[in-house]
Steps between C-alpha positions, in 0.01 A plus 500: 500500500681358200774707344562427133784584263437521127721581202427808288296456186684630193425857405346499153502807281247619246497820300277771646414859419759755606458631853816696566318789667410268789849368557650528844834673518761243399241222456267355237141626460235423760206578270402524133454863400277447195360150534388318188355150472766235559467183290684191623616215279281240672180687413455704819478877506492789745271797437486834680168667578341788688140573595294748699500397868235640730701401809814677380311798367702472179669250273597155621785323321583132470683248286351162417669175399313272259613135496569308175154339499307828520507571125492133396194397702262787440205345685701432814497711814796530733567561871689811609794575727526862619862592579600811698840662441734650758621850585618731221369259237188502286288268286780466240786413736445125505575490125842671504838328476605644836256268678550196277226547238238307692253467208748276320562290809126460553445400137773237524340351812157492335638333187642222716135408560505446875335831592151593372492800269381830647493873439720713726415863575751752639337827614691823549487547877761778504639528858158463661560182702175398329321690774243777480684823580440660840334805342278281280614652171639172358313181588759262362390197700144535377628560148655150509207297627217706352593687181782279372324164541188643337706641212677171435188285524304725264774544241666159469403132486548408863329266742337674797463398864762468773626158389612663175677796663829519687712792619873534555765764545854591590634738769242779535281290272551197722354699788219619272419149381486355852291789628248504214462121500449495878245781477320349200542120529170455318666642186820294484586132529866551585770757573879496459716772655875519439705728728181663636560811709300410810509739795381426853329691779253786528746763371793355302619853423669514843731219395561652157588843641740348752665261257876543443451413132610754240163437330295667777439822308390304193245297697366808679429664163347178372270423794382851591237550225371145547486462879608836641815565702465400776253242369134579536400221740152424365612508136801279572306239695257461210800411285715298741580149373578407862144588607342346190689174562345490848144594410409421138319187388785334310405134509443481123791723392823331391790707639871493406762755605879505495811709548875466455749535783710739287206741455634856479216639713562287808708782652220756450227327699442151646344340195615157620316545827191619314486192280580266788213660693259442210620140475450446874156662497374290210646187658326570832172553314559170315483679165688306235779701339853479357786710641836476324832642618769495231855512634725761341239622251415865435193722489236552235487387139804273530333299776180475292697392193703241688187320619256582222407140420412421862303822534300448181424141594364625832293781345344278235397201714131597476512596129 
């Protein structure tokens, strides 16, 4: 398995709406409190929308990135990348300075002309792990692949069909992207997962509860409404990336996943072992995939930002 080392991309800053109410103690904001349309100098923009979702039983929220060509070529349709955020973030987080203002980085890469232009949709997945809750009150997974895709394809000028759709995510969203793509390979051409939280076994809660990590209480609170605590076995196995990697028909799905060896969650549960297991399983099944290990690199948005060009090139190969 190749281990690669890359330099950090520069962090670029654009002016956004104030979001001080979402700031972490002692840190910059994680979200935009009152999101307004963001216009970028190269002609791109980010809009923020909500709509009635049958699967959520309420309002679904998302942000959507329009590339420079969207307003210039009004008869043209575009492919779509769906991107799933991580824990304690929402659909606005990818656009804040704290995480490197990804819309601006994406616009710069598109303007270079080597990556086909696309729309990018960021849904608000809250802390759901993009999984239908155990009690059935919030069907967040189904919201993504049913309601959200339908909303986007009805409302905007987008190409339909799996070759024009890709899905990606970071951290919790990396898990969600892998899981949804492996469950619904007929909907997506490719998936990219950065720092995906992949757990192994029939009841990963045993490992979480016995972990020496100071984050145990946090993860118990996070996982309990989604999977139960201990995990409900049947519900978990329906959502296990380990099991899906062994059993799903993945021959036509392009798969890329990565993590950094300085990931802050490696002491909480064996994420490395989880990803190595997925890599080994796919290799044994002779399913083509890319697995990257980045020495000394951290978790989450930073890892995505550092390798954004490579990830977008992978996601857009069928566009």
